[in-house]
C-alpha positions in Angstrom: -0.2 0.1 0.2 2.8 2.2 0.7 4.3 1.6 -2.4 1.3 2.3 -4.6 0.8 5.7 -2.7 4.3 6.5 -3.5 3.9 5.8 -7.1 0.7 7.7 -7.0 1.9 10.8 -5.5 5.0 10.6 -8.6 2.3 10.5 -10.6 0.7 13.6 -9.5 3.9 15.3 -9.4 4.7 14.6 -13.3 1.1 15.5 -14.4 1.7 18.9 -12.3 4.9 19.4 -13.6 3.7 18.8 -17.5 0.8 20.8 -16.8 3.1 23.9 -15.7 5.3 23.0 -19.3 2.5 23.5 -21.1 1.2 26.7 -19.6 4.6 28.1 -20.1 4.6 26.9 -24.0 1.3 28.7 -24.5 2.1 31.7 -22.5 4.9 32.5 -24.9 3.0 32.1 -28.0 2.6 35.1 -29.8 -1.1 35.6 -30.1 -1.5 35.0 -26.3 1.3 36.6 -24.8 0.5 40.4 -23.5 2.8 42.5 -21.6 1.8 44.8 -18.8 4.5 47.1 -17.7 3.9 48.5 -14.1 5.9 51.4 -12.4 5.9 53.4 -9.4 7.8 56.4 -8.9 8.4 58.6 -5.7 10.0 61.8 -6.1 11.6 64.6 -3.8 12.7 67.9 -4.8 12.1 71.8 -4.7 9.2 74.0 -5.6 8.4 77.4 -7.2 5.2 78.2 -6.3 2.9 81.4 -7.3 -0.4 82.3 -6.8 -2.2 85.9 -7.1 -5.2 85.3 -6.3 -3.5 84.3 -2.9 0.0 86.5 -3.0 1.9 88.2 -5.4 5.0 86.7 -3.9 6.8 83.5 -5.2 7.0 80.7 -2.4 9.4 78.4 -2.4 10.0 75.0 -0.6 10.1 71.1 -0.4 7.4 68.6 -2.3 6.9 65.3 -2.8 4.9 63.1 -5.4 4.2 59.5 -6.4 3.3 58.6 -9.8 1.3 55.2 -11.1 2.4 54.8 -14.6 1.0 51.5 -16.8 1.9 50.6 -20.5 0.5 47.6 -22.3 -0.1 46.5 -25.9 -3.7 47.6 -27.2 -5.7 45.0 -28.6 -5.4 45.7 -31.8 -2.7 47.0 -34.0 -0.3 44.3 -34.2 1.8 45.6 -31.2 2.2 48.8 -32.9 -0.4 50.7 -30.7 0.0 51.1 -26.8 -2.1 52.0 -24.1 -0.5 54.4 -21.3 -1.9 55.7 -18.2 -0.9 57.8 -15.5 -1.8 58.6 -11.9 0.1 61.2 -9.9 -0.2 62.8 -6.6 1.8 65.7 -5.3 2.0 68.0 -2.4 4.2 70.9 -1.8 5.4 73.2 1.5 6.2 77.0 0.6 7.6 79.2 2.3 7.3 83.2 1.4 10.3 85.4 0.7 9.8 86.8 4.3 9.7 83.7 5.6 6.4 84.7 7.9 4.0 83.1 5.6 3.5 79.5 4.1 1.4 78.1 1.2 0.4 74.4 1.0 -0.3 73.2 -2.5 -1.7 69.6 -3.1 -3.0 68.1 -6.7 -3.7 64.6 -8.5 -3.8 64.1 -11.7 -5.1 61.2 -13.8 -4.1 60.8 -17.5 -4.8 57.7 -20.1 -4.3 57.3 -24.0 -3.1 55.7 -26.8 0.6 56.0 -28.6 1.6 54.9 -32.0 5.1 53.1 -31.7 8.7 52.4 -33.9 11.4 50.6 -33.3 13.9 51.8 -35.7 16.8 49.6 -34.4 16.4 46.6 -31.7 17.7 48.8 -29.1 15.3 51.9 -29.7 11.6 52.3 -29.2 9.8 55.3 -30.3 5.8 56.4 -29.6 4.1 59.3 -30.2 0.4 59.8 -29.3 -2.8 61.7 -27.1 -3.5 61.4 -23.8 -6.6 62.5 -21.9 -7.6 63.1 -18.3 -8.2 65.8 -15.7 -6.9 67.0 -12.4 -7.4 68.8 -9.2 -5.7 70.9 -6.7 -5.9 73.3 -4.0 -3.9 75.8 -2.7 -3.4 77.1 1.0 -2.3 80.5 2.0 -1.7 80.7 6.0 -1.8 84.3 6.0 -4.8 85.5 4.2 -8.2 85.6 6.1 -10.8 86.4 3.8 -9.7 84.1 0.6 -7.0 81.8 2.3 -7.6 79.1 -0.6 -7.6 78.5 -4.6 -9.2 75.4 -6.0 -8.6 74.1 -9.2 -10.5 71.9 -11.9 -9.2 71.2 -15.0 -9.4 68.3 -17.8 -7.1 68.4 -21.0 -6.1 66.2 -24.0 -1.9 66.1 -23.9 0.8 65.4 -26.5 2.6 62.4 -25.2 6.2 61.6 -26.6 8.4 58.7 -25.7 12.1 57.9 -26.5 13.9 54.4 -25.3 17.2 53.1 -25.3 18.1 49.7 -24.7 21.9 48.5 -23.6 24.0 45.4 -22.0 24.4 45.9 -18.2 25.9 43.1 -16.3 25.1 40.1 -18.7 21.3 42.0 -18.5 19.4 44.8 -20.3 19.1 48.2 -18.6 17.0 51.0 -20.5 17.0 54.8 -20.8 13.7 56.6 -20.9 12.3 60.1 -21.4 8.7 60.9 -21.6 7.3 64.5 -22.2 3.5 65.4 -22.2 2.3 68.8 -23.0 -1.5 70.0 -23.0 -3.2 70.9 -25.7 -6.9 71.6 -25.3 -8.6 72.0 -22.5 -11.7 73.2 -19.6 -10.5 74.6 -16.7 -12.5 76.1 -13.8 -10.7 79.7 -12.3 -12.5 82.4 -10.4 -11.9 86.2 -11.7 -9.5 88.2 -9.6 -11.2 89.8 -6.3 -14.2 87.4 -6.6 -14.7 85.3 -3.4 -15.7 81.8 -3.4 -18.8 83.0 -1.2 -19.8 84.9 -4.1 -19.3 81.8 -6.4 -20.9 79.2 -3.9 -23.4 81.2 -1.7 -24.0 84.4 -4.0 -24.4 81.9 -7.3 -22.8 84.8 -8.7 -20.9 83.3 -11.6 -18.7 85.0 -14.0 -17.5 82.9 -17.0 -15.2 80.7 -14.4 -15.0 78.0 -17.3 -12.9 78.6 -19.5 -11.0 77.0 -22.5 -7.3 76.3 -22.0 -4.5 76.2 -24.6 -0.8 76.9 -24.6 -1.3 80.9 -25.2 -3.1 81.0 -21.8 -1.8 77.6 -20.1 1.9 76.7 -21.3 2.5 73.2 -19.5 4.9 70.6 -19.8 5.9 67.2 -18.2 9.6 65.7 -18.6 10.8 62.5 -17.1 14.4 61.0 -17.7 14.8 57.6 -15.8 17.5 54.8 -15.8 16.1 51.5 -15.3 18.3 49.0 -13.9 17.3 45.2 -13.6 17.7 44.1 -10.0 15.7 41.0 -8.2 13.0 40.6 -10.9 12.0 43.9 -11.3 13.8 47.4 -12.3 15.1 49.7 -10.2 14.2 53.4 -11.5 16.4 56.4 -10.9 15.9 59.7 -12.7 14.7 63.4 -12.7 11.2 64.8 -12.9 10.2 68.2 -14.0 6.8 69.6 -14.1 5.9 72.8 -15.2 2.3 73.7 -14.4 1.6 77.3 -15.3 -1.7 79.4 -16.2 -3.0 83.0 -16.5 -6.8 83.1 -16.2 -9.3 86.1 -15.8 -6.2 88.3 -14.4 -4.9 85.9 -12.1 -1.4 84.1 -12.7 -0.6 80.6 -11.2 2.3 78.8 -11.3 4.0 75.3 -9.8 7.7 74.8 -10.9 8.7 71.4 -9.7 12.0 69.7 -10.4 12.7 66.3 -8.1 15.0 63.5 -8.0 12.5 60.3 -8.5 13.8 56.7 -7.3 11.2 53.8 -8.0 10.4 50.3 -9.7 9.2 48.4 -12.7 7.3 45.3 -13.0 6.4 43.4 -16.1 3.4 41.1 -15.9 2.3 38.4 -18.6 -0.8 37.7 -18.6 -3.3 35.3 -21.1 -5.6 37.2 -23.3 
């Protein structure tokens, strides 16, 4: 009986191994293989903040950010079309030049879209496309009493450019990536200069507070350059992030310039269709 039990265990183990081998073979077939890239990036750096609705002075201080990025091939396009999404949250604590007031700034942004990909050589990958999404944010000034905060709501369509270069490193493949996003068209909410939120919310006094945006009144750009190094089944990311957000609506100037050192990791997941 013990011998037959041992035989059954051996047969079960062989069936498991065979099943795993078949699954591996099917998982590597081009028609069923789908790669999803998921990346987390954490940034720390410096912020230059101006909001003339709250103050005419530029405030400066440290900032933090976290970004989650995903990329996968589209279900159509034969691998030449990619789906990209970005989710970003940032917070900054800036101080006035006279060091007697502070501004707290925070925002969240979600974008998603499609890019067309080219491979001019085995080491190079280029992509260009468009992304759409929205953002909301809040800036709070500790010195103001009547109007201490400024809220921001916006939606836009952005241009997306991407360049990647892969090269061997310690018998593995490392990668340099540069990614740029710039808004093209959109809409944004803004009060007029001197218009309080009490007038907007309680008294319902509206004065074209939703306007169209374009590079002329909201020239913004986001650029990220990273080095990806293989490490323990994932990729360690080290790089630089420059996020320039600025606008001029109804006589109110706002800008939030951030330059950050970023570090994070990237994982590639293989899923069946």
